[in-house]
C-alpha positions in Angstrom: 41.7 44.7 2.9 38.4 45.2 5.1 39.9 48.0 7.5 38.1 51.6 6.9 39.3 54.7 8.2 37.9 56.2 11.5 38.1 59.8 10.5 38.4 61.7 7.1 40.7 64.8 7.8 40.1 68.1 6.2 42.3 71.5 5.9 41.9 73.0 9.4 41.2 69.9 11.7 42.8 69.9 15.0 44.7 66.8 15.6 44.0 65.7 19.3 45.3 62.6 21.1 42.4 60.7 20.9 41.9 60.8 17.1 45.9 60.0 17.0 45.4 57.4 19.2 42.4 56.0 17.4 44.0 55.8 14.1 47.1 53.9 15.4 44.8 51.5 17.4 42.8 50.8 14.2 45.4 48.7 12.6 47.0 47.1 16.0 43.7 46.1 17.0 42.2 44.8 13.6 45.6 43.1 11.9 43.1 40.5 10.0 41.0 43.5 8.4 44.1 44.8 7.5 45.3 42.0 5.6 42.2 40.2 4.6 41.2 39.9 2.0 44.3 40.9 0.1 44.0 43.4 -2.4 47.0 42.2 -4.4 49.5 39.0 -4.8 51.4 38.8 -1.6 55.3 37.7 -2.0 56.5 35.5 0.7 60.1 35.6 -0.6 60.5 32.0 -0.4 60.2 32.6 3.4 59.5 29.6 5.8 56.0 30.2 7.6 55.4 27.9 10.6 52.5 26.7 13.0 50.0 26.4 10.4 47.6 23.1 10.9 45.9 21.6 8.1 42.7 21.6 9.8 43.1 25.8 9.4 43.2 25.4 5.5 40.1 25.8 3.6 38.7 26.7 0.1 35.8 27.5 -1.3 36.6 25.5 -4.7 37.5 22.5 -2.9 34.8 20.0 -1.3 35.2 17.1 1.8 37.9 14.7 1.3 40.0 16.9 -1.3 43.3 18.0 -1.4 45.2 20.8 -3.0 47.7 19.7 -5.7 49.5 21.1 -8.6 48.4 20.4 -11.9 51.4 20.3 -14.1 49.5 20.4 -17.6 47.3 23.4 -16.2 50.4 24.9 -14.5 48.0 25.8 -11.2 47.1 24.6 -7.7 43.7 22.5 -8.3 41.3 20.5 -5.9 41.3 16.8 -6.4 40.1 13.5 -4.3 42.6 12.3 -1.9 41.8 8.9 -3.5 42.8 9.9 -7.2 39.1 9.1 -8.0 38.6 5.8 -9.8 42.3 5.0 -9.7 42.3 4.1 -6.2 43.6 0.8 -5.8 42.1 -2.7 -4.5 43.9 -6.0 -4.3 43.4 -9.5 -2.6 45.6 -11.7 -1.2 45.8 -15.5 -0.7 42.6 -15.6 -2.3 40.8 -19.2 -2.7 37.4 -19.7 -4.2 35.3 -22.5 -5.8 32.5 -21.7 -8.3 29.5 -24.3 -8.9 27.6 -25.2 -12.0 24.5 -23.9 -9.9 24.1 -20.4 -8.6 27.1 -20.5 -6.0 30.3 -19.4 -5.1 32.8 -19.6 -2.2 35.5 -17.4 -1.1 37.9 -16.7 1.5 41.2 -14.8 1.3 44.2 -13.7 3.8 43.7 -10.1 3.5 41.8 -7.3 1.3 42.8 -3.8 0.4 39.2 -2.3 -0.5 38.2 0.8 -2.4 35.4 2.9 -0.8 32.9 4.8 -2.5 34.1 7.9 -0.6 37.7 10.0 -1.0 38.5 9.7 2.9 39.7 7.6 3.5 40.3 5.9 0.1 41.0 2.7 1.0 40.2 0.2 3.9 41.8 -3.1 5.1 40.4 -6.4 6.0 41.9 -9.0 7.4 39.5 -11.5 8.5 40.1 -15.1 6.9 36.5 -16.5 7.1 34.7 -17.9 4.3 31.7 -16.6 2.5 28.9 -18.0 -0.3 27.5 -15.5 -2.9 24.5 -16.8 -4.6 23.7 -15.4 -8.0 19.9 -16.5 -7.3 19.4 -13.7 -4.6 17.9 -10.8 -5.3 19.8 -7.3 -4.3 21.2 -5.7 -4.1 22.3 -7.6 -0.9 25.1 -9.1 1.2 26.2 -12.4 -0.4 23.6 -11.9 -3.5 23.1 -10.0 -6.6 23.4 -6.2 -6.5 20.4 -6.0 -8.7 16.8 -6.8 -7.9 16.5 -8.5 -11.4 18.0 -11.6 -13.0 21.5 -10.9 -14.9 21.0 -10.6 -18.6 24.9 -11.0 -19.5 27.2 -13.7 -20.3 30.1 -13.2 -17.6 29.7 -12.2 -13.7 32.1 -10.6 -11.4 32.3 -11.7 -8.0 33.3 -8.9 -5.3 34.1 -8.9 -1.8 32.5 -5.7 0.0 32.7 -4.3 3.5 31.2 -1.8 5.9 34.0 0.4 6.1 37.2 0.7 8.7 35.3 -0.5 11.5 34.6 -4.0 9.4 35.6 -7.3 10.9 34.8 -9.3 8.0 33.9 -9.2 4.4 30.8 -10.2 2.7 30.1 -11.0 -0.9 28.3 -9.9 -4.0 28.0 -10.7 -7.8 27.5 -8.0 -10.4 27.2 -8.4 -14.0 29.4 -5.1 -13.9 33.1 -5.5 -13.7 35.9 -3.1 -12.6 36.7 0.0 -12.5 33.1 0.8 -12.2 32.1 -2.2 -9.6 29.2 -3.1 -8.1 25.9 -1.3 -6.6 26.7 -1.8 -3.3 24.1 -2.4 -0.5 23.0 -0.2 2.4 25.4 0.3 4.8 28.6 -1.0 2.5 30.8 1.4 1.2 33.5 -0.6 -0.1 34.6 -3.4 -2.8 37.7 -5.4 -4.0 37.2 -7.6 -7.3 37.9 -11.3 -7.0 37.3 -13.0 -10.2 34.9 -13.5 -13.0 32.8 -16.7 -14.1 31.1 -17.6 -17.4 27.3 -17.2 -16.5 24.0 -18.2 -18.6 20.9 -16.1 -18.3 18.5 -18.7 -19.8 19.1 -20.7 -16.5 20.4 -18.4 -14.0 23.2 -20.3 -13.5 27.1 -20.3 -13.8 27.9 -22.2 -16.9 31.3 -24.3 -15.6 32.9 -25.3 -12.4 35.9 -23.1 -11.5 38.7 -23.2 -8.6 40.1 -19.7 -8.1 43.5 -19.7 -6.7 44.9 -16.2 -6.5 44.9 -14.4 -9.6 44.0 -17.7 -11.3 40.2 -18.9 -12.5 40.9 -22.7 -13.3 38.3 -24.5 -15.1 37.7 -27.8 -13.2 37.6 -29.7 -16.8 39.1 -27.9 -19.7 37.0 -26.2 -22.2 37.1 -26.5 -25.7 37.6 -24.0 -28.1 38.5 -25.5 -31.3 38.2 -29.3 -32.2 39.6 -30.7 -35.1 40.7 -27.6 -36.7 42.4 -27.9 -40.3 42.6 -24.3 -41.6 45.8 -23.3 -43.7 45.1 -19.7 -43.9 45.0 -17.6 -40.5 41.4 -18.3 -38.5 40.1 -16.8 -35.4 39.1 -18.7 -32.4 36.5 -17.2 -30.6 37.4 -17.2 -26.7 34.2 -15.0 -25.7 32.6 -17.5 -23.6 35.7 -19.1 -21.9 37.8 -16.2 -21.0 36.6 -13.1 -19.2 36.7 -9.9 -21.0 38.6 -8.5 -18.2 41.1 -11.4 -18.1 44.9 -10.3 -18.6 46.1 -13.9 -19.6 44.8 -17.2 -20.8 46.2 -20.4 -19.9 46.0 -22.6 -23.3 46.5 -26.4 -23.8 46.9 -27.2 -27.6 47.0 -30.5 -29.3 48.2 -31.3 -33.2 47.8 -34.7 -34.5 49.2 -36.0 -37.8 47.3 -39.2 -38.8 47.7 -41.4 -41.7 51.1 -39.5 -42.4 52.4 -40.2 -45.9 54.9 -37.9 -46.4 58.2 -37.8 -44.2 59.0 -34.3 -43.0 57.5 -31.8 -40.4 53.9 -30.3 -40.2 53.3 -27.2 -37.8 50.4 -25.4 -36.3 51.0 -21.9 -35.5 48.9 -20.2 -32.6 48.8 -16.2 -32.8 47.4 -13.6 -30.2 48.4 -11.1 -33.0 48.0 -11.2 -36.9 51.0 -12.7 -38.5 52.9 -13.0 -35.5 53.4 -16.6 -34.3 53.0 -16.9 -30.5 53.7 -20.5 -30.3 54.4 -23.1 -32.9 53.8 -26.6 -32.7 55.8 -29.0 -34.9 55.5 -32.5 -35.9 57.9 -34.5 -37.5 57.0 -37.6 -39.4 59.7 -40.2 -39.7 57.8 -43.1 -41.0 55.1 -42.8 -43.3 51.7 -44.1 -42.2 52.3 -43.3 -38.5 50.5 -41.1 -36.2 52.1 -38.5 -34.3 51.0 -35.7 -32.1 52.3 -32.9 -30.3 50.9 -31.5 -27.4 51.9 -28.1 -25.4 50.3 -25.9 -22.6 51.2 -22.4 -22.4 50.1 -18.7 -21.4 49.1 -16.0 -23.6 47.9 -12.5 -23.0 44.1 -12.1 -23.6 43.8 -10.0 -26.7 40.2 -9.4 -27.8 39.2 -12.8 -26.4 40.5 -14.8 -29.1 43.4 -17.0 -30.5 44.4 -17.3 -34.3 45.9 -20.3 -36.0 46.5 -21.8 -39.3 48.3 -25.0 -40.5 51.2 -25.4 -42.8 50.0 -26.5 -45.9 51.2 -30.4 -46.0 50.2 -33.7 -47.7 49.5 -35.3 -43.9 46.0 -35.1 -42.5 46.3 -32.9 -39.4 43.8 -31.4 -37.0 44.2 -29.1 -34.3 42.2 -29.2 -30.7 42.7 -25.9 -28.6 41.6 -26.2 -24.8 41.0 -23.3 -22.3 42.6 -24.3 -18.7 42.0 -21.0 -17.3 42.7 -17.2 -17.3 44.3 -14.4 -14.8 42.3 -12.0 -13.2 43.1 -8.8 -12.5 42.6 -8.6 -8.8 45.9 -7.9 -7.5 47.2 -11.2 -6.1 49.6 -13.4 -7.9 
């Protein structure tokens, strides 16, 4: 407490009405000073306390936009960002995009949930359906251009929709060589972003490597991209997808074609495709019924993106076999379907 005595009494002092009234009036007229700051723990005995507005709360260890919460691990009340820090959600709904082989990509969507760079609010919604075109050749950081002045040195670029905040009526675009969850370097006056898709990029020509169509969470190549041509390995062998599947892709849409030519042995030839070593994810089997007949088996399938690679091997057989693997597209972690 910060309340002090009015008079210190000594033996023989005469108690007057003025002194007595002053001692009583001291705590009555200074109730806050009587209890604050406290000299010990206050036990409310589980009693309800009312009429305490949130605006009246403050804390020297907190900062603007933070909330007090219980940290179960520490067993104590701590201040945390209202947005949850780097785990604030973002998502896009009804995304449609077109990526050219030059320097541009165009996007539109039905709705965006953007992550803000502040803690209050943590997210903003934008419902404008207008389209916008982003150019990797435009120096920035600037809306509908790059998020940096210099050209990109990466092999993948990441497309974003950006907004100026809660009063924004339409999104703009931005392209970065930095993917989520870090996100791009926003232009001046912009404070929120949502990830859309990733595309292969060549720094040698500062252009996009392949034309794509973006539908929801999927990026489809306009022409399937070859990852393996005429594979003949009979021991487990890696197929690199680092130039064809985005590092942050969740899944991969694959086309595989096993050809058995000049088959002289009647029986089954097989190709095994794997995402994890020694575990068959998909098996293509070609059964040869007639000697010297050409046979083939083709299949499209979706698999998880594990380290941007697939593994394959052909079963040992006397027939001539070869395996082609092509990438049709991949799934972006943008919250769409």
